[in-house]
N, C-alpha and C positions, 0 to 999 in steps of 0.2 A: 347124592344123598347129604354125605356128609359136609359138601361146600357150601348146598344149598343152605343148611341149618347154620354153619359158619356165618356165611352171608346174613340170613335174618339174625344171627345174634349181635353182630357188628352194626348192622343198621340199629337196632333195639335201643343198642348202648349209644350211639351217635345221637339218636333221638330224646333218649333219656339225657344224654348230656346237653343237649342243647337246652330242654325244657331246665334243667337246675340252673343252666347259667345265665338263660332271660330272668329265671324266677331272684337269681340273685341279684343280677343288672337291676330289676327293679326295685328288689327290696333294700337294696343300699341308700338311695337319695332318698326312700320314705324313711328310713330309719335315721338319718341324719337329718330330715324337715322334722319328725315329730318329737326327736327328744330333746331338741331346742340345741345341738351341737352347733349348728349355723348361727352364727353371730350376727343377726340384723340390724345391730346398731348403728345410727348414722355416724357414729365417732370411730366405728371400726372401718379401717380401709377396705374396700374389695379384693378378694384377690384375682390371680391373673384369668382364671377359668371364669369367673364371674364377670370380669370386666369384656372378655372377649364375647362371651353368648350375652350378654345385656346389652353390647354395642351392635351384635349380628343382630339382634331380636329388633331392635328399634330402628335398623337402619332399612332392613328388607320390611321391616312395616310399614315403613316411611316410604320407599318406591314401590311397593305395591299397590301404596295409597295418593302418594302424592301426585297433584293434578303437575300436568305439563304445560297449563295454560300461562300466557305472560303476565306481568303485573301493571295493570291498567295504569297505575301512576307512579311508573317507574322515571325517575330524573323530572318529575314534576318539583316544581320548590316549593308550592303549597303542602304537597303531600309531604317532603322532608321536613318544613317547620311542625306540620300537622304529628308527625311522628315522631319529631324531637320532642313534644309534649308527651306522647304516649310511649315512649323509649323511657325519661323523666320518670312516669307515674311507676310504669310497672317491670323496668327490665332493669335500668341501671345499677339498683342495689345490690342483685345476684350477680350481672356479668361486667358489670364496671364498661370500661370504654375507655378509648384511646388517649392517656393522661388523665383518667378518671378512675379512683381506685373502687375496687368492688367495696362494700358496708360489713361492717361486722357480722352481720347475720348470712352472709355469705359463706364467713368459714367454717360454718356449721353444715354446710350442705356436702354429700359426698352421695354419689360423686361431686366433685365440684362441678359450677359451670361454669363453661369456657367462653372465654373471650370471644364477643360474634367478630370483632374485626381479624382472627385466625384465619388462616388461609383456610383450613378444612370448613370451616362456616361457611366462609364466602364463595368456595367452592359448589354449593349447594344450589340449586335453580330456586326462582323467585317461588315456584309452584311448592318444591320442597320445605322450604323456610317458612312460607304463608301455613302448610299442613303442621308442622312444628308448631307454630303459632298458635295456632286455633286448636289444635289437639291436644298439646302436650306432650310429653313424654313419661309413661308411668315408673315409679321408683326411681326417680332422678332430681326430684324437685320441680320439674319444669311442670308448671301449672297448664290446663287449657285454658287460652282467653276467650275460645268460640261463644261458652255461654253467657259472657259478661261483654264482649267486644263485638260490634258488627263486621260484616268482613270487610267493608272500606275501611274502618280502622287498624284491622289485621294488616291489611295491602299497605298501609301510608308507615305501618310498624317496619314491615319489610324493606320498602322504600327506605326510610331511616337508617336499618341496618345497612342496605348497601353503601349509605354514605357515610358509615363511620370511620373509612379511611381517611376522608376527605374533611374532616370536624374542624371548624373554624376556631379561633380562641373565642369568640363568641359562645359559639355553642358550647364546646367546653366549659365555659363559665355556668351556663346555665345548666348543664348535669349535675355541676360541682354543688351548686345551692340546694 
């Protein structure tokens, strides 16, 4: 009888401790959010935790939603030419290009816009790049171009992003202007 009561008492203590622990685990982030403790200014560099979880969030979201379809304009010289114009108009100011610096406005982006010729960007599939350009990435400064551009234009932009590693001197001049 005494063993049953001890076991019951321990079980109640365990459940009570678990409930209190869960309440604290839920309360701490809410307190941080609602007291303004977290500095959400773009001039404040994100911490490791924010960087890790933010990156994980957009990558897993993209992987779940990005199409595996192939770029219908891959290596098409006309798509590269049209993509150059679209890239110049919409992308180069934040992302720059090989031999083409980012604009002054890009210095205020946090997190900074990556160079689209970086290996980890070029390692994305065409479908993943298409998804990013079309839908943007929340809380990064990367806008969604889907509402303002047709899919054909987004694919042409993806085609040009693939071409960034092989820019001609003339293309660099166009992007500098």
